[in-house]
TIGUFI-472430 format. One record per residue (C-alpha): residue number from 1; residue in three letters; x, y, z. Coordinates in Angstrom, 3 decimals. Example, Ala and Ser with C-alpha at 12.3 -4.5 7.8 and 13.67 -1.06 7.14 Angstrom:
atom n->1 | res->ALA | x->12.300 | y->-4.500 | z->7.800
atom n->2 | res->SER | x->13.670 | y->-1.060 | z->7.140
END
This chain:
atom n->1 | res->UNK | x->121.824 | y->83.592 | z->111.346
atom n->2 | res->UNK | x->121.334 | y->86.959 | z->112.342
atom n->3 | res->UNK | x->119.455 | y->89.574 | z->110.163
atom n->4 | res->UNK | x->119.588 | y->91.992 | z->108.476
atom n->5 | res->UNK | x->122.006 | y->90.850 | z->106.029
atom n->6 | res->UNK | x->123.810 | y->93.241 | z->103.713
atom n->7 | res->UNK | x->125.038 | y->90.834 | z->101.241
atom n->8 | res->UNK | x->121.489 | y->89.951 | z->99.968
atom n->9 | res->UNK | x->121.179 | y->91.798 | z->97.115
atom n->10 | res->UNK | x->117.997 | y->93.279 | z->95.105
atom n->11 | res->UNK | x->118.238 | y->90.535 | z->92.441
atom n->12 | res->UNK | x->118.892 | y->87.954 | z->95.248
atom n->13 | res->UNK | x->115.333 | y->89.371 | z->96.897
atom n->14 | res->UNK | x->113.575 | y->89.052 | z->93.540
atom n->15 | res->UNK | x->114.837 | y->85.354 | z->92.755
atom n->16 | res->UNK | x->113.575 | y->84.860 | z->96.794
atom n->17 | res->UNK | x->110.262 | y->86.644 | z->95.746
atom n->18 | res->UNK | x->109.399 | y->84.063 | z->92.667
atom n->19 | res->UNK | x->110.409 | y->80.999 | z->95.190
atom n->20 | res->UNK | x->107.991 | y->82.399 | z->98.121
atom n->21 | res->UNK | x->105.242 | y->82.912 | z->95.486
atom n->22 | res->UNK | x->105.656 | y->79.330 | z->94.139
atom n->23 | res->UNK | x->105.532 | y->77.806 | z->97.600
atom n->24 | res->UNK | x->102.320 | y->79.938 | z->98.453
atom n->25 | res->UNK | x->100.601 | y->78.394 | z->95.148
atom n->26 | res->UNK | x->102.031 | y->75.021 | z->96.350
atom n->27 | res->UNK | x->100.589 | y->75.360 | z->100.094
atom n->28 | res->UNK | x->97.400 | y->76.659 | z->99.384
atom n->29 | res->UNK | x->96.689 | y->74.104 | z->96.411
atom n->30 | res->UNK | x->97.601 | y->71.201 | z->98.782
atom n->31 | res->UNK | x->95.570 | y->72.319 | z->101.415
atom n->32 | res->UNK | x->92.486 | y->72.607 | z->99.560
atom n->33 | res->UNK | x->91.476 | y->76.196 | z->101.221
atom n->34 | res->UNK | x->93.065 | y->79.428 | z->102.073
atom n->35 | res->UNK | x->93.661 | y->82.895 | z->100.854
atom n->36 | res->UNK | x->96.357 | y->83.735 | z->98.024
atom n->37 | res->UNK | x->95.467 | y->87.184 | z->96.701
atom n->38 | res->UNK | x->96.301 | y->88.874 | z->99.742
atom n->39 | res->UNK | x->99.257 | y->86.363 | z->100.401
atom n->40 | res->UNK | x->100.890 | y->86.993 | z->97.157
atom n->41 | res->UNK | x->100.413 | y->90.791 | z->97.580
atom n->42 | res->UNK | x->102.659 | y->91.160 | z->100.596
atom n->43 | res->UNK | x->105.464 | y->88.886 | z->99.627
atom n->44 | res->UNK | x->108.059 | y->92.266 | z->98.985
atom n->45 | res->UNK | x->106.865 | y->93.450 | z->102.090
atom n->46 | res->UNK | x->107.923 | y->90.711 | z->104.270
atom n->47 | res->UNK | x->111.081 | y->89.954 | z->102.517
atom n->48 | res->UNK | x->112.296 | y->93.322 | z->102.739
atom n->49 | res->UNK | x->111.512 | y->93.008 | z->106.828
atom n->50 | res->UNK | x->113.026 | y->89.902 | z->107.370
atom n->51 | res->UNK | x->116.357 | y->90.407 | z->105.192
atom n->52 | res->UNK | x->117.074 | y->93.824 | z->104.956
atom n->53 | res->UNK | x->115.101 | y->95.887 | z->107.818
atom n->54 | res->UNK | x->114.644 | y->93.767 | z->110.862
atom n->55 | res->UNK | x->117.157 | y->92.476 | z->113.532
atom n->56 | res->UNK | x->116.168 | y->89.117 | z->114.045
atom n->57 | res->UNK | x->117.518 | y->85.708 | z->114.521
atom n->58 | res->UNK | x->115.361 | y->82.250 | z->114.299
atom n->59 | res->UNK | x->117.666 | y->80.616 | z->116.615
atom n->60 | res->UNK | x->116.237 | y->82.833 | z->119.520
atom n->61 | res->UNK | x->113.172 | y->85.012 | z->118.086
atom n->62 | res->UNK | x->112.275 | y->87.122 | z->121.747
atom n->63 | res->UNK | x->115.861 | y->88.008 | z->122.376
atom n->64 | res->UNK | x->115.760 | y->91.777 | z->123.706
atom n->65 | res->UNK | x->117.732 | y->92.931 | z->121.068
atom n->66 | res->UNK | x->115.608 | y->91.242 | z->118.456
atom n->67 | res->UNK | x->112.760 | y->93.206 | z->116.608
atom n->68 | res->UNK | x->109.105 | y->91.930 | z->116.407
atom n->69 | res->UNK | x->106.806 | y->91.621 | z->113.526
atom n->70 | res->UNK | x->103.187 | y->91.082 | z->113.816
atom n->71 | res->UNK | x->101.007 | y->89.979 | z->110.990
atom n->72 | res->UNK | x->97.674 | y->91.713 | z->111.755
atom n->73 | res->UNK | x->95.882 | y->90.512 | z->108.664
atom n->74 | res->UNK | x->96.302 | y->86.822 | z->109.601
atom n->75 | res->UNK | x->94.578 | y->85.030 | z->106.569
atom n->76 | res->UNK | x->98.028 | y->86.468 | z->104.629
atom n->77 | res->UNK | x->99.878 | y->83.803 | z->106.713
atom n->78 | res->UNK | x->101.075 | y->81.554 | z->104.322
atom n->79 | res->UNK | x->103.528 | y->84.191 | z->102.512
atom n->80 | res->UNK | x->104.892 | y->84.600 | z->106.365
atom n->81 | res->UNK | x->105.439 | y->80.723 | z->106.568
atom n->82 | res->UNK | x->107.282 | y->80.864 | z->103.078
atom n->83 | res->UNK | x->109.452 | y->83.613 | z->104.237
atom n->84 | res->UNK | x->109.927 | y->81.628 | z->107.615
atom n->85 | res->UNK | x->111.326 | y->78.658 | z->105.596
atom n->86 | res->UNK | x->113.931 | y->80.941 | z->103.893
atom n->87 | res->UNK | x->115.275 | y->82.498 | z->107.042
atom n->88 | res->UNK | x->115.501 | y->79.433 | z->109.354
atom n->89 | res->UNK | x->112.266 | y->79.622 | z->111.574
atom n->90 | res->UNK | x->110.957 | y->76.433 | z->110.149
atom n->91 | res->UNK | x->111.635 | y->73.577 | z->107.869
atom n->92 | res->UNK | x->110.459 | y->73.905 | z->104.410
atom n->93 | res->UNK | x->109.009 | y->70.543 | z->104.025
atom n->94 | res->UNK | x->106.732 | y->71.958 | z->106.828
atom n->95 | res->UNK | x->104.969 | y->74.276 | z->104.128
atom n->96 | res->UNK | x->102.872 | y->71.407 | z->102.794
atom n->97 | res->UNK | x->101.358 | y->70.736 | z->105.925
atom n->98 | res->UNK | x->99.340 | y->74.055 | z->105.846
atom n->99 | res->UNK | x->95.913 | y->73.717 | z->107.315
atom n->100 | res->UNK | x->96.391 | y->70.217 | z->108.049
atom n->101 | res->UNK | x->95.078 | y->68.604 | z->111.297
atom n->102 | res->UNK | x->97.988 | y->68.976 | z->114.072
atom n->103 | res->UNK | x->100.464 | y->71.000 | z->111.541
atom n->104 | res->UNK | x->101.701 | y->74.033 | z->113.449
atom n->105 | res->UNK | x->100.923 | y->76.040 | z->110.280
atom n->106 | res->UNK | x->97.247 | y->76.708 | z->110.819
atom n->107 | res->UNK | x->95.192 | y->78.733 | z->108.601
atom n->108 | res->UNK | x->95.685 | y->82.087 | z->110.424
atom n->109 | res->UNK | x->98.887 | y->82.333 | z->112.983
atom n->110 | res->UNK | x->98.436 | y->80.284 | z->116.053
atom n->111 | res->UNK | x->101.092 | y->80.723 | z->118.328
atom n->112 | res->UNK | x->100.420 | y->77.813 | z->120.727
atom n->113 | res->UNK | x->101.256 | y->75.469 | z->117.650
atom n->114 | res->UNK | x->104.128 | y->77.562 | z->116.198
atom n->115 | res->UNK | x->105.834 | y->79.214 | z->119.186
atom n->116 | res->UNK | x->108.070 | y->81.520 | z->116.886
atom n->117 | res->UNK | x->105.150 | y->83.751 | z->116.081
atom n->118 | res->UNK | x->104.406 | y->86.686 | z->118.064
atom n->119 | res->UNK | x->100.799 | y->86.290 | z->118.245
atom n->120 | res->UNK | x->97.876 | y->84.391 | z->117.119
atom n->121 | res->UNK | x->96.057 | y->87.090 | z->114.652
atom n->122 | res->UNK | x->93.435 | y->87.012 | z->112.138
atom n->123 | res->UNK | x->90.398 | y->88.189 | z->114.186
atom n->124 | res->UNK | x->90.754 | y->91.468 | z->112.109
atom n->125 | res->UNK | x->91.497 | y->94.382 | z->113.848
atom n->126 | res->UNK | x->93.562 | y->93.269 | z->116.982
atom n->127 | res->UNK | x->97.255 | y->93.148 | z->115.359
atom n->128 | res->UNK | x->97.973 | y->97.178 | z->115.794
atom n->129 | res->UNK | x->97.025 | y->97.119 | z->119.525
atom n->130 | res->UNK | x->99.100 | y->93.935 | z->119.981
atom n->131 | res->UNK | x->102.027 | y->95.487 | z->118.195
atom n->132 | res->UNK | x->101.616 | y->98.794 | z->120.278
atom n->133 | res->UNK | x->101.779 | y->96.612 | z->123.479
atom n->134 | res->UNK | x->105.173 | y->95.205 | z->122.386
atom n->135 | res->UNK | x->106.468 | y->98.746 | z->121.466
atom n->136 | res->UNK | x->105.404 | y->100.083 | z->124.766
atom n->137 | res->UNK | x->106.937 | y->97.535 | z->126.841
atom n->138 | res->UNK | x->110.433 | y->97.883 | z->124.688
atom n->139 | res->UNK | x->110.440 | y->101.669 | z->125.581
atom n->140 | res->UNK | x->109.540 | y->100.479 | z->129.478
atom n->141 | res->UNK | x->112.269 | y->97.826 | z->129.086
atom n->142 | res->UNK | x->114.699 | y->100.603 | z->127.509
atom n->143 | res->UNK | x->115.699 | y->98.210 | z->124.560
atom n->144 | res->UNK | x->116.192 | y->99.307 | z->120.813
atom n->145 | res->UNK | x->113.451 | y->96.913 | z->119.794
atom n->146 | res->UNK | x->111.291 | y->98.055 | z->117.041
atom n->147 | res->UNK | x->107.850 | y->96.644 | z->116.308
atom n->148 | res->UNK | x->106.622 | y->96.126 | z->112.837
atom n->149 | res->UNK | x->102.892 | y->95.582 | z->112.017
atom n->150 | res->UNK | x->101.484 | y->94.574 | z->108.706
atom n->151 | res->UNK | x->97.860 | y->95.438 | z->108.117
atom n->152 | res->UNK | x->95.123 | y->94.522 | z->105.599
atom n->153 | res->UNK | x->93.311 | y->97.516 | z->103.717
atom n->154 | res->UNK | x->89.874 | y->95.831 | z->104.300
atom n->155 | res->UNK | x->90.977 | y->95.411 | z->107.993
atom n->156 | res->UNK | x->91.358 | y->99.135 | z->108.466
atom n->157 | res->UNK | x->87.531 | y->99.363 | z->108.289
atom n->158 | res->UNK | x->87.794 | y->97.774 | z->111.938
atom n->159 | res->UNK | x->87.144 | y->100.464 | z->114.841
atom n->160 | res->UNK | x->89.841 | y->98.938 | z->116.992
atom n->161 | res->UNK | x->92.566 | y->99.909 | z->113.953
atom n->162 | res->UNK | x->91.548 | y->103.515 | z->114.483
atom n->163 | res->UNK | x->91.611 | y->103.339 | z->118.359
atom n->164 | res->UNK | x->95.335 | y->101.866 | z->117.940
atom n->165 | res->UNK | x->96.306 | y->104.576 | z->115.350
atom n->166 | res->UNK | x->94.784 | y->107.385 | z->117.849
atom n->167 | res->UNK | x->96.560 | y->106.198 | z->120.801
atom n->168 | res->UNK | x->100.142 | y->105.564 | z->119.339
atom n->169 | res->UNK | x->99.913 | y->108.745 | z->118.009
atom n->170 | res->UNK | x->98.856 | y->110.253 | z->121.233
atom n->171 | res->UNK | x->101.746 | y->108.277 | z->123.241
atom n->172 | res->UNK | x->104.365 | y->108.988 | z->120.697
atom n->173 | res->UNK | x->105.197 | y->105.418 | z->120.007
atom n->174 | res->UNK | x->108.157 | y->106.154 | z->117.700
atom n->175 | res->UNK | x->109.698 | y->102.562 | z->117.760
atom n->176 | res->UNK | x->106.512 | y->101.076 | z->116.002
atom n->177 | res->UNK | x->105.827 | y->100.964 | z->112.087
atom n->178 | res->UNK | x->102.537 | y->99.770 | z->110.515
atom n->179 | res->UNK | x->102.326 | y->98.748 | z->107.081
atom n->180 | res->UNK | x->99.207 | y->98.640 | z->105.101
atom n->181 | res->UNK | x->98.946 | y->96.072 | z->102.414
atom n->182 | res->UNK | x->97.008 | y->98.257 | z->100.123
atom n->183 | res->UNK | x->95.690 | y->96.008 | z->97.558
atom n->184 | res->UNK | x->92.168 | y->97.524 | z->97.278
atom n->185 | res->UNK | x->89.836 | y->94.224 | z->97.618
atom n->186 | res->UNK | x->88.734 | y->92.390 | z->100.181
atom n->187 | res->UNK | x->86.253 | y->89.433 | z->100.474
atom n->188 | res->UNK | x->83.168 | y->91.347 | z->99.868
atom n->189 | res->UNK | x->84.234 | y->93.313 | z->96.850
atom n->190 | res->UNK | x->86.557 | y->96.281 | z->96.456
atom n->191 | res->UNK | x->87.647 | y->98.047 | z->99.106
atom n->192 | res->UNK | x->86.305 | y->101.575 | z->97.738
atom n->193 | res->UNK | x->82.753 | y->100.191 | z->97.604
atom n->194 | res->UNK | x->82.363 | y->98.084 | z->100.677
atom n->195 | res->UNK | x->83.797 | y->101.180 | z->103.126
atom n->196 | res->UNK | x->86.099 | y->103.716 | z->101.446
atom n->197 | res->UNK | x->89.269 | y->104.387 | z->103.286
atom n->198 | res->UNK | x->89.931 | y->107.835 | z->101.576
atom n->199 | res->UNK | x->91.675 | y->110.204 | z->101.993
atom n->200 | res->UNK | x->93.963 | y->107.616 | z->104.052
atom n->201 | res->UNK | x->96.946 | y->109.741 | z->104.265
atom n->202 | res->UNK | x->95.511 | y->112.523 | z->105.388
atom n->203 | res->UNK | x->93.353 | y->110.421 | z->107.882
atom n->204 | res->UNK | x->96.557 | y->109.031 | z->109.544
atom n->205 | res->UNK | x->98.655 | y->112.034 | z->109.283
atom n->206 | res->UNK | x->95.276 | y->113.715 | z->111.596
atom n->207 | res->UNK | x->96.392 | y->110.955 | z->113.978
atom n->208 | res->UNK | x->99.813 | y->112.098 | z->114.659
atom n->209 | res->UNK | x->101.483 | y->109.613 | z->112.194
atom n->210 | res->UNK | x->104.309 | y->110.031 | z->110.032
atom n->211 | res->UNK | x->103.041 | y->108.813 | z->106.786
atom n->212 | res->UNK | x->104.675 | y->107.246 | z->103.386
atom n->213 | res->UNK | x->103.286 | y->106.076 | z->100.327
atom n->214 | res->UNK | x->105.255 | y->103.544 | z->98.237
atom n->215 | res->UNK | x->105.199 | y->100.943 | z->95.712
atom n->216 | res->UNK | x->104.795 | y->97.960 | z->97.721
atom n->217 | res->UNK | x->106.179 | y->95.721 | z->95.082
atom n->218 | res->UNK | x->109.551 | y->97.674 | z->94.710
atom n->219 | res->UNK | x->112.412 | y->96.595 | z->96.977
atom n->220 | res->UNK | x->114.455 | y->99.681 | z->96.606
atom n->221 | res->UNK | x->111.618 | y->102.157 | z->97.849
atom n->222 | res->UNK | x->110.367 | y->99.929 | z->100.821
atom n->223 | res->UNK | x->114.424 | y->99.495 | z->102.060
atom n->224 | res->UNK | x->114.798 | y->103.299 | z->101.603
atom n->225 | res->UNK | x->111.400 | y->104.036 | z->103.400
atom n->226 | res->UNK | x->111.720 | y->101.659 | z->106.190
atom n->227 | res->UNK | x->115.089 | y->103.361 | z->106.632
atom n->228 | res->UNK | x->113.722 | y->106.749 | z->107.112
atom n->229 | res->UNK | x->111.135 | y->105.168 | z->109.518
atom n->230 | res->UNK | x->113.791 | y->104.196 | z->111.852
atom n->231 | res->UNK | x->115.035 | y->107.820 | z->112.247
atom n->232 | res->UNK | x->111.692 | y->109.369 | z->113.206
atom n->233 | res->UNK | x->111.519 | y->110.585 | z->116.573
atom n->234 | res->UNK | x->108.317 | y->111.013 | z->118.705
atom n->235 | res->UNK | x->105.960 | y->109.789 | z->116.151
atom n->236 | res->UNK | x->104.502 | y->106.366 | z->114.997
atom n->237 | res->UNK | x->105.407 | y->105.791 | z->111.319
atom n->238 | res->UNK | x->102.685 | y->104.211 | z->108.709
atom n->239 | res->UNK | x->103.772 | y->102.940 | z->104.924
atom n->240 | res->UNK | x->100.724 | y->102.478 | z->102.678
atom n->241 | res->UNK | x->102.230 | y->100.197 | z->100.300
atom n->242 | res->UNK | x->100.374 | y->100.314 | z->96.942
atom n->243 | res->UNK | x->100.155 | y->96.417 | z->95.845
atom n->244 | res->UNK | x->98.329 | y->94.021 | z->93.394
atom n->245 | res->UNK | x->96.416 | y->91.477 | z->95.137
atom n->246 | res->UNK | x->97.498 | y->88.133 | z->93.785
atom n->247 | res->UNK | x->100.549 | y->89.773 | z->92.349
atom n->248 | res->UNK | x->102.620 | y->87.305 | z->89.831
atom n->249 | res->UNK | x->99.750 | y->85.383 | z->88.710
atom n->250 | res->UNK | x->97.656 | y->86.877 | z->85.563
atom n->251 | res->UNK | x->94.673 | y->85.542 | z->86.157
atom n->252 | res->UNK | x->94.575 | y->86.280 | z->90.087
atom n->253 | res->UNK | x->95.459 | y->90.029 | z->89.586
atom n->254 | res->UNK | x->92.774 | y->90.162 | z->86.996
atom n->255 | res->UNK | x->90.091 | y->89.179 | z->89.016
atom n->256 | res->UNK | x->91.107 | y->90.573 | z->92.587
atom n->257 | res->UNK | x->87.980 | y->90.026 | z->94.617
atom n->258 | res->UNK | x->87.294 | y->86.338 | z->93.407
atom n->259 | res->UNK | x->90.850 | y->85.274 | z->94.183
atom n->260 | res->UNK | x->90.687 | y->86.749 | z->97.973
atom n->261 | res->UNK | x->89.677 | y->83.411 | z->99.433
atom n->262 | res->UNK | x->89.494 | y->80.651 | z->96.493
atom n->263 | res->UNK | x->92.368 | y->78.535 | z->96.100
atom n->264 | res->UNK | x->93.429 | y->77.578 | z->92.370
atom n->265 | res->UNK | x->92.704 | y->74.066 | z->90.972
atom n->266 | res->UNK | x->95.557 | y->71.990 | z->89.698
atom n->267 | res->UNK | x->95.542 | y->73.122 | z->86.236
atom n->268 | res->UNK | x->95.454 | y->76.647 | z->87.730
atom n->269 | res->UNK | x->98.145 | y->76.035 | z->89.877
atom n->270 | res->UNK | x->100.166 | y->74.827 | z->87.305
atom n->271 | res->UNK | x->99.609 | y->77.656 | z->85.044
atom n->272 | res->UNK | x->100.318 | y->79.715 | z->88.003
atom n->273 | res->UNK | x->103.877 | y->78.094 | z->88.621
atom n->274 | res->UNK | x->104.580 | y->78.493 | z->85.079
atom n->275 | res->UNK | x->104.171 | y->82.067 | z->85.137
atom n->276 | res->UNK | x->106.019 | y->82.499 | z->88.124
atom n->277 | res->UNK | x->108.906 | y->80.445 | z->86.971
atom n->278 | res->UNK | x->109.417 | y->82.380 | z->83.901
END
């Protein structure tokens, strides 16, 4: 099936977001390890890209006319796997094999085990450089391909990210859109306390990027902003998406740092699923 799909409504996307979040909880609880907070925070961003913005098809992911998605914050891959299951890249029954031996669904994206992935990521800081390579190649090949890269906010403390921001702006790579999942927390604490990114918007503008800020859980805002990005010429674009770590699960939202890399116990998972189903 080809995407984007105009017939998919905002209400459809909201229902899908609930299902994806429930699957994330089930996957991580079954695996007994992983990263719920940053997976749950990125759901609307991923659904918007895969349903409404990116040109892609699961049957031939790397066809020249298809867009490319790079998940730089590799620890958030449960969300990507859950969206893959909805869009035909993998079978839904595979989700509960997350982090199991010999499963194609590793704890960080492993392209050797799951070839539809664009890159093996999770060594934080590398994804933007990989995405920039895809975008430059598309320009040299004279295709209409666009490249999208999802970054974590804590990941943006890495030096390689800023080298990527500097070079993409310098070379005017306008078929590249980066999205920062700005959920304000990382494994060691709040981002502002570990290594403050602010003033983030001004820094990114200084690196010659077109910068947008949105509510990262608002489908209408996300769709509108991604469409604006497609019209920008001679500048890469970055969307600062303000999100909530652990979105949709009250006890995770209330303790952002704890739920970066701790999975719920059975009773907690049941409570989370009840909340997400209501």
